[in-house]
Residue, then its C-alpha position, 0 to 999 in steps of 0.5 A: x888712817x881714816x876710812x870713808x865708805x861710799x854707798x848710795x847717798x848723794x855724791x856731795x855727802x862723801x865729798x864733804x866727809x872726805x874733806x872733813x877727814x883730810x882737814x881734821x887735826x888727827x888725820x895723817x894726811x891720808x884717807x881711804x875711800x872704799x866702795x863695793x859693786x855699783x858704788x864703785x862708779x860713785x867712788x870714782x866720781x867722788x875722787x874726780x870732784x875732789x881732785x878737780x874742784x875742791x882739793x887740787x893738791x890731792x894725790x892718789x896714793x894707791x888704788x886696790x881692786x878685788x872681789x869679796x864674797x858676801x852672803x845674800x838673803x837666800x844664804x847664797x855666796x855672792x861675789x862682789x867687786x871692791x875698789x879702794x882708793x887712798x888719797x894723800x895730801 
């Protein structure tokens, strides 16, 4: 299963990347989209654009939320929210 990490790039970059993964021959018909922190909003937007504009036959297979501990620049541990959405064709 392929993974698309959502970050700070323009939303359409992630929409195109996800469509490319889903349309590739090696793909099993599933793709995982992952985001941390403020990028979670962007993740939800990517999924909604895919579902409403481009791939109307796509289904949300699973949604997982959680927290990861990351080490900051000052060697402090920080907790960051994480969301993962699995899309299926």
